[in-house]
MARNUDREN-519856 format. One record per residue: x, y, z negated of N, C-alpha, C in turn; residue in one letter; residue number from 1. Coordinates in Angstrom, 2 decimals, padded with zeros to 5 digits. Each point is the difference from the previous one (the first is absolute). Layout:
<sites>
((X, Y, Z), (X, Y, Z), (X, Y, Z), 'a', NUM),
...
</sites>
This chain:
<sites>
((-102.56, -000.08, -043.90), (-000.23, -000.68, 001.28), (-000.60, -001.39, -000.15), 'x', 1),
((000.47, -000.83, -000.94), (-000.59, -001.22, -000.23), (-001.33, 000.00, -000.31), 'x', 2),
((-000.36, 000.94, -000.85), (-001.35, 000.20, -000.44), (-000.99, 000.21, 001.13), 'x', 3),
((000.38, 000.87, 000.94), (-000.85, 000.27, 001.11), (-000.04, -001.21, 000.88), 'x', 4),
((001.13, -000.77, 000.20), (-000.06, -001.14, 000.86), (-000.99, -001.05, -000.56), 'x', 5),
((000.04, -000.16, -001.35), (-000.91, -000.95, -000.74), (-001.45, 000.50, 000.20), 'x', 6),
((-000.24, 001.24, -000.17), (-001.46, 000.50, 000.16), (-000.39, -000.32, 001.31), 'x', 7),
((000.83, 000.34, 001.06), (-000.36, -000.22, 001.43), (-000.35, -001.51, 000.23), 'x', 8),
((000.87, -000.88, -000.54), (-000.17, -001.41, 000.12), (-001.25, -000.49, -000.61), 'x', 9),
((-000.41, 000.54, -001.24), (-001.23, -000.41, -000.61), (-001.14, 000.37, 000.83), 'x', 10),
((000.02, 001.26, 000.53), (-001.11, 000.44, 000.79), (-000.24, -000.82, 001.21), 'x', 11),
((001.14, -000.34, 000.66), (-000.13, -000.87, 001.23), (-000.49, -001.36, -000.42), 'x', 12),
((000.39, -000.51, -001.11), (-000.46, -001.26, -000.48), (-001.54, 000.07, -000.35), 'x', 13),
((-000.39, 001.08, -000.57), (-001.40, 000.05, -000.36), (-000.96, 000.20, 001.36), 'x', 14),
((000.60, 000.59, 000.94), (-000.72, 000.11, 001.26), (-000.10, -001.43, 000.68), 'x', 15),
((001.08, -000.76, -000.12), (000.00, -001.32, 000.60), (-000.92, -000.96, -000.69), 'x', 16),
((-000.14, 000.18, -001.38), (-000.96, -000.87, -000.70), (-001.37, 000.38, 000.29), 'x', 17),
((-000.40, 001.23, 000.20), (-001.29, 000.44, 000.33), (-000.29, -000.42, 001.34), 'x', 18),
((000.87, 000.13, 000.98), (-000.18, -000.48, 001.38), (-000.12, -001.54, 000.12), 'x', 19),
((000.74, -000.67, -000.89), (-000.10, -001.40, -000.05), (-001.38, -000.49, -000.46), 'x', 20),
((-000.54, 000.69, -000.99), (-001.41, -000.39, -000.48), (-001.01, 000.24, 001.04), 'x', 21),
((000.08, 001.14, 000.63), (-000.91, 000.42, 001.04), (000.09, -001.01, 001.18), 'x', 22),
((001.12, -000.25, 000.38), (000.31, -000.92, 001.15), (-000.58, -001.37, -000.32), 'x', 23),
((000.28, -000.57, -001.06), (-000.55, -001.38, -000.37), (-001.47, 000.07, -000.05), 'x', 24),
((-000.72, 001.02, -000.51), (-001.45, 000.06, -000.02), (-000.43, 000.06, 001.42), 'x', 25),
((000.60, 000.84, 000.95), (-000.45, 000.00, 001.42), (000.06, -001.31, 000.62), 'x', 26),
((001.12, -000.71, -000.19), (000.19, -001.27, 000.61), (-000.94, -000.96, -000.52), 'x', 27),
((-000.21, 000.01, -001.39), (-000.95, -000.95, -000.55), (-001.41, 000.16, 000.46), 'x', 28),
((-000.48, 001.26, 000.27), (-001.25, 000.35, 000.54), (-000.20, -000.47, 001.46), 'x', 29),
((001.04, 000.30, 000.79), (-000.20, -000.26, 001.35), (000.26, -001.23, 000.58), 'x', 30),
((000.88, -000.83, -000.68), (000.40, -001.25, 000.57), (-001.13, -001.08, 000.16), 'x', 31),
((-000.98, -000.14, -000.97), (-000.95, -000.98, 000.17), (-000.97, 000.31, 001.17), 'x', 32),
((-000.20, 001.36, 000.37), (-000.80, 000.31, 001.07), (000.69, 000.50, 001.23), 'x', 33),
((001.37, -000.28, 000.09), (000.70, 000.55, 001.10), (-000.20, -000.67, 001.31), 'x', 34),
((-000.87, -001.15, 000.00), (-000.20, -000.68, 001.18), (-001.45, 000.22, 000.42), 'x', 35),
((-000.78, 000.75, -000.78), (-001.46, 000.22, 000.34), (-000.13, 001.60, 000.15), 'x', 36),
((-000.92, 000.31, 000.97), (-000.18, 001.41, 000.30), (-001.54, 000.33, -000.22), 'x', 37),
((-000.20, 000.91, -000.83), (-001.34, 000.41, -000.39), (-000.28, 001.37, 000.73), 'x', 38),
((-000.93, 000.16, 000.84), (-000.14, 001.34, 000.80), (-000.31, 001.22, -000.94), 'x', 39),
((-000.57, -000.32, -001.10), (-000.37, 001.04, -000.93), (001.20, 000.36, -000.92), 'x', 40),
((000.46, -001.02, -000.70), (001.07, 000.30, -000.96), (001.36, 000.40, 000.76), 'x', 41),
((000.26, -000.68, 001.13), (001.26, 000.28, 000.73), (-000.13, 000.90, 001.22), 'x', 42),
((-000.94, 001.00, 000.02), (-000.20, 000.81, 001.16), (001.18, 000.76, 000.34), 'x', 43),
((000.85, 000.38, -000.96), (001.30, 000.73, 000.34), (001.16, -000.88, 000.02), 'x', 44),
((-000.19, -001.26, -000.01), (001.06, -001.02, 000.10), (000.70, 000.01, 001.41), 'x', 45),
((001.33, -000.30, -000.02), (000.80, 000.20, 001.19), (-000.03, -001.30, 000.80), 'x', 46),
((-001.06, -000.75, 000.11), (-000.01, -001.16, 000.82), (000.04, 000.36, 001.53), 'x', 47),
((000.64, -000.86, 000.74), (-000.02, 000.27, 001.45), (-000.28, -001.41, 000.56), 'x', 48),
((-000.88, 000.00, 001.03), (-000.25, -001.16, 000.73), (001.08, -000.25, 000.94), 'x', 49),
((000.67, -001.09, -000.04), (001.14, -000.28, 000.95), (-000.57, -000.56, 001.19), 'x', 50),
((-000.97, -000.98, 000.04), (-000.52, -000.67, 001.11), (-001.32, -000.63, -000.34), 'x', 51),
((-000.97, -000.06, 001.04), (-001.11, -000.80, -000.22), (000.14, -001.22, 000.95), 'x', 52),
((000.18, -001.17, -000.74), (000.43, -001.25, 000.73), (-001.13, -000.74, 000.52), 'x', 53),
((-001.21, 000.21, -000.42), (-001.13, -000.89, 000.48), (-001.33, 000.47, -000.55), 'x', 54),
((-001.08, -000.59, 000.57), (-001.34, 000.34, -000.45), (-000.73, -001.41, 000.11), 'x', 55),
((-000.89, -000.19, -001.02), (-000.80, -001.18, -000.04), (-001.35, 000.35, -000.48), 'x', 56),
((-001.03, -000.47, 000.58), (-001.38, 000.28, -000.40), (-000.54, -001.25, -000.63), 'x', 57),
((-000.43, 000.05, -001.31), (-000.69, -001.02, -000.72), (-001.31, 000.50, -000.32), 'x', 58),
((-001.00, -000.47, 000.61), (-001.36, 000.49, -000.26), (-000.17, 001.39, 000.42), 'x', 59),
((-000.45, 000.75, -000.88), (-000.20, 001.52, 000.29), (001.19, 000.82, -000.43), 'x', 60),
((001.00, -000.60, -000.58), (001.17, 000.74, -000.56), (001.17, -000.17, 000.93), 'x', 61),
((000.71, 001.02, 000.32), (001.27, -000.05, 000.77), (001.18, 000.07, -000.97), 'x', 62),
((000.99, -000.77, 000.25), (001.25, -000.07, -000.67), (001.13, 000.34, 000.85), 'x', 63),
((000.77, 000.98, -000.47), (001.20, 000.46, 000.75), (001.26, -000.55, -000.70), 'x', 64),
((000.94, -000.51, 000.71), (001.29, -000.33, -000.49), (000.85, 001.09, 000.01), 'x', 65),
((000.28, 000.63, -001.06), (000.65, 001.37, -000.06), (001.35, -000.12, -000.76), 'x', 66),
((001.10, 000.52, 000.64), (001.27, -000.10, -000.67), (000.24, 001.48, -000.54), 'x', 67),
((000.32, 000.18, -001.36), (000.34, 001.20, -000.61), (001.35, 000.14, -000.36), 'x', 68),
((000.50, 001.19, -000.12), (001.30, 000.17, -000.70), (-000.17, -000.15, -001.52), 'x', 69),
((001.08, -000.44, -000.70), (-000.17, -000.14, -001.39), (-000.06, 001.31, -000.78), 'x', 70),
((-000.67, 000.00, -001.10), (-000.02, 001.25, -000.76), (001.42, 000.18, -000.73), 'x', 71),
((000.48, 001.18, 000.00), (001.35, 000.22, -000.54), (-000.04, 001.11, -000.98), 'x', 72),
((000.46, -000.22, -001.25), (000.16, 001.05, -001.01), (001.48, 000.58, 000.33), 'x', 73),
((-000.04, 001.19, 000.36), (001.30, 000.61, 000.38), (000.97, 000.06, -001.14), 'x', 74),
((001.32, 000.04, 000.44), (001.07, 000.21, -000.94), (-000.05, 001.36, -000.69), 'x', 75),
((000.54, 000.13, -001.16), (000.03, 001.19, -000.76), (001.08, 000.90, 000.66), 'x', 76),
((-000.28, 001.34, 000.10), (000.93, 000.91, 000.66), (001.33, 000.14, -000.90), 'x', 77),
((-000.22, 000.15, -001.34), (001.15, 000.31, -000.86), (000.89, -001.34, -000.21), 'x', 78),
((-000.73, -001.08, -000.24), (000.72, -001.29, -000.28), (-000.41, -000.98, 000.99), 'x', 79),
((000.49, 000.00, 001.25), (-000.39, -000.93, 001.09), (000.47, -001.43, -000.32), 'x', 80),
((001.15, -000.13, -000.68), (000.57, -001.30, -000.23), (-000.75, -000.72, -001.15), 'x', 81),
((-000.37, 000.79, -001.01), (-000.66, -000.55, -001.19), (-001.37, -000.36, 000.43), 'x', 82),
((-000.76, 000.87, 000.68), (-001.32, -000.11, 000.36), (-000.11, -000.09, 001.49), 'x', 83),
((000.36, -001.07, 000.63), (-000.05, -000.13, 001.48), (-001.40, -000.29, 000.35), 'x', 84),
((-000.33, -000.08, 001.31), (-001.32, -000.27, 000.45), (-000.52, -001.36, -000.47), 'x', 85),
((-001.35, -000.09, -000.17), (-000.57, -001.22, -000.39), (-001.05, -000.43, 000.97), 'x', 86),
((000.12, -001.15, 000.60), (-001.00, -000.38, 001.12), (-001.08, -000.89, -000.71), 'x', 87),
((-001.13, 000.18, 000.65), (-001.14, -000.82, -000.57), (000.06, -001.44, 000.37), 'x', 88),
((-000.92, -000.80, -000.36), (-000.01, -001.40, 000.33), (-000.12, -000.15, 001.58), 'x', 89),
((000.56, -000.99, 000.59), (-000.09, -000.13, 001.44), (-001.42, -000.38, 000.46), 'x', 90),
((-000.37, 000.47, 001.17), (-001.30, -000.35, 000.56), (000.09, -001.33, 000.65), 'x', 91),
((-001.13, -000.75, -000.06), (-000.11, -001.24, 000.61), (-000.01, 000.18, 001.56), 'x', 92),
((000.71, -000.79, 000.73), (000.10, 000.17, 001.42), (-001.19, -000.61, 000.75), 'x', 93),
((-000.89, -000.94, -000.69), (-001.03, -000.61, 000.60), (-001.35, 000.35, -000.60), 'x', 94),
((-000.07, 001.13, -000.85), (-001.22, 000.27, -000.62), (-000.90, 000.86, 000.96), 'x', 95),
((-001.26, -000.15, -000.15), (-000.89, 000.73, 000.88), (-000.70, 001.08, -001.03), 'x', 96),
((-000.17, 001.22, 000.55), (-000.66, 001.01, -000.74), (-001.33, 000.25, 000.55), 'x', 97),
((-001.02, 000.13, -000.82), (-001.42, 000.20, 000.53), (-000.30, 001.41, -000.05), 'x', 98),
((-000.59, 000.47, 001.16), (-000.55, 001.41, 000.03), (-001.45, -000.20, 000.44), 'x', 99),
((-000.91, 000.59, -000.73), (-001.42, -000.13, 000.36), (-000.51, 001.26, 000.51), 'x', 100),
</sites>
């Protein structure tokens, strides 16, 4: 019985170590760009526009003040306490986004 318990605990620990490595890599990759949206790279990203707060025309370019929801890396299904959700960097509240 003890042998089976030990084997089960080792397998669970191995799964946790693997998920920890994968999670750390995901967070490391996405945090630097979590505030920027690229329409090609992030075409399947779950951004949602919360509000369009204003419009400003400078020359021939129009700038929209857009409020987005933060990007969220969801919590893990099996280990929600160990791998909780990770939010991206907060968006600036006064930044203008250019659309040409």
